[in-house]
C-alpha positions, 0 to 999 in steps of 0.5 A: 453520498458515501460513494461520491465522497470515496470517489473524490478522495480516491481521485485526490489520493491517486493524484498524490500517489502519482506525484510521489511515483514520479519522483521514484523514476530516480530508480530508472536513471540513477545508480541502482546497486541491486534490483529484484527480478521476477513476478514480485516486481510487476504483479503486485503493482498491477493487482493494486492498480486493478483494485483502484479501477474497481474502486473507481467504477464501484463508486457508481451504483449502476456498476456496483449493484451487488454486495455479498456481505451483510450490508452495513448502514449509512453510519457504518459506511461513513466510518469505513470512508473515514478509515479509508481516508486515514489509511490512504493518508498513512500510505502517502506519509509512509512513502514520503518518509522514505524520501530518496529511498522510495521507489515503486520497484524493489531496488537498493540504491547505491546511496540507500539508507535504512529508514528507522524513524517515524512509523518505520520505528514500529513496522517495516512495511507501513505502506503495504499495510496502509494500502491494504487497509485503505483498499479494504475500507474503500471496498466496504464503504462503496459496498464492492465485494470485488474490491473486498475479496481482491484485497483479502484474497489476492493483494494481501498475500502478494504484498506479504510476499513482496515485503519478504522479497524486499526484506531479503534484499535489505538484509543482504545490504544492511546485515547487522543494522537490518537484524537489529531493526527487524528485532525492534519492529513488526512486519505489518503489525507493531512488534509482531514478526 
């Protein structure tokens, strides 16, 4: 039953993410002041897409028949599912809070604004943090070692590096406002880094 719930939630959140990503096509056709180049632009989104595929296929017990960690009981798996839903919702809320500043790419728009309200008043990269935690809890809920290990060993360091690249661009664009904002917030954890 938990795998079915994860599968249903995964389809719903993927559809919601897709609709949000469509609106980010603005970065393709509108005035972009600065665009990052290099692997930070392409590799992390592709790894996250691979994680989503592993979650989808891992929801089917025949495909995902091994788990390298101590297997949690059904009640704990339900808690992991609920945490997956919570962090998936927070990820959607995070990118919607960015409004017209949101893009799937690392870009600075000519009319870019520094978002400092809502969850962004505590941490600078809530979308990445919630993505990581949603993937981790989905992997634990469906008992998928590949999802858990991919999240912890590959997605986490890649999103930290991508976040640092974004911060370089935001710092160069917003200078003093960015410096003040950075002092008040945490990178992934409130008030840390």
